[in-house]
C-alpha positions in Angstrom: 34.6 73.0 84.8 35.3 75.0 87.6 37.5 75.6 90.1 34.9 75.7 93.0 31.7 74.2 92.9 30.3 76.8 94.4 30.5 78.9 91.3 29.5 76.5 89.3 26.0 75.7 91.3 25.7 79.7 91.1 25.9 79.9 87.6 23.9 76.8 87.1 21.1 78.6 89.2 21.2 81.5 87.7 20.7 79.8 84.3 17.9 77.9 85.5 16.1 81.4 87.1 16.5 83.1 83.4 15.4 79.8 81.5 12.7 78.6 84.2 11.3 76.2 81.3 14.7 74.2 81.5 12.7 72.5 85.0 10.1 70.7 83.3 12.5 69.9 80.0 15.7 68.9 81.3 15.8 68.8 85.7 12.5 66.7 85.4 14.0 64.1 83.0 17.2 64.0 85.6 15.3 63.8 88.7 13.2 60.7 87.3 16.0 58.8 85.8 18.3 58.9 89.1 16.8 58.1 92.3 18.7 60.5 95.3 20.3 62.8 92.9 17.5 65.4 94.2 19.6 65.6 96.8 22.8 66.5 94.9 20.9 69.5 93.3 21.0 71.0 96.9 23.0 74.0 96.5 21.2 75.0 93.0 17.8 74.7 94.6 19.1 76.7 97.6 20.7 79.4 95.2 17.4 79.4 93.1 15.5 80.4 95.9 16.9 83.5 95.9 16.5 84.2 92.4 13.5 83.0 91.4 10.6 82.1 93.7 8.6 80.7 90.7 11.3 78.4 89.5 11.9 77.2 93.0 8.9 76.6 94.1 8.0 74.2 90.9 11.6 72.3 91.8 10.7 71.9 95.2 7.5 70.2 94.2 9.6 67.5 91.8 12.3 67.2 94.6 9.9 66.6 97.1 7.3 64.0 95.4 11.0 62.3 94.8 11.7 62.1 98.2 7.8 61.2 99.3 8.6 58.4 96.9 12.2 57.0 98.2 11.4 57.3 101.7 14.7 56.8 102.4 16.9 56.8 104.9 17.9 60.3 104.4 15.4 61.4 107.1 15.2 64.9 107.6 18.1 65.8 104.8 15.7 67.1 102.4 13.6 69.0 105.0 17.1 70.6 105.5 17.5 71.3 102.2 14.1 73.2 101.8 14.7 75.0 105.3 18.0 76.2 103.5 16.2 77.3 100.5 13.2 78.9 102.6 16.3 81.3 104.4 17.6 81.8 101.3 14.6 83.2 99.9 13.6 85.3 102.7 16.8 86.8 102.7 16.4 88.1 99.5 13.0 89.5 100.4 11.0 86.8 98.6 8.6 86.5 102.0 5.8 84.7 100.0 7.5 81.8 98.8 5.6 78.9 99.0 8.0 75.4 99.0 6.6 71.8 99.1 7.3 69.3 101.4 5.4 66.5 102.7 7.5 65.0 105.6 7.9 67.2 108.7 10.2 66.6 111.6 9.9 69.5 114.1 12.2 70.2 116.8 13.0 73.8 119.1 15.2 74.7 116.6 13.0 74.8 113.6 9.5 75.1 114.9 8.7 78.6 113.4 10.1 78.1 110.0 8.4 74.6 109.4 5.2 76.5 110.9 5.4 78.7 108.2 6.0 75.9 105.4 3.6 73.7 107.0 0.2 76.5 106.6 1.4 75.9 102.7 1.6 72.2 102.7 -0.9 70.9 105.0 -3.1 69.4 103.0 -0.2 67.0 100.9 1.5 66.3 104.5 2.0 62.5 105.2 4.2 62.7 108.1 4.5 64.9 111.2 6.8 64.0 114.0 7.5 66.5 116.8 10.1 66.6 119.1 10.4 69.6 121.6 12.7 68.7 124.7 11.2 69.9 128.1 12.4 73.2 128.5 12.5 74.7 132.6 12.5 78.4 133.2 15.1 80.3 134.7 13.9 82.5 138.0 15.4 85.7 138.3 
């Protein structure tokens, strides 16, 4: 037990990054046994994106399958996790990361990042919702 959960999350992500077979052996079983646990793994997933791209891609695929199956009321929450992981990967110099996402909720704040994710997920996408507010040009 750790005083601060972020330290525990980091150590878990670091352990997974060094032992990527755990994603198939342990995490896949854990994800299949508990419906919404994929949302609870968000901090570990985000940290993993900065540590190990291939492990993060594999975990995002498993989490995305779970999210697509449940089609729960947490609309956009999984997308926010994926976007945070994408940002973490980019911040750590991993520009070629291909995270899995099937449901896209695009607005003016995430359009650029989601466009990048869309290019890797077009074939598997099951939902695309775009809501861009009308922007008025400023006169100078």
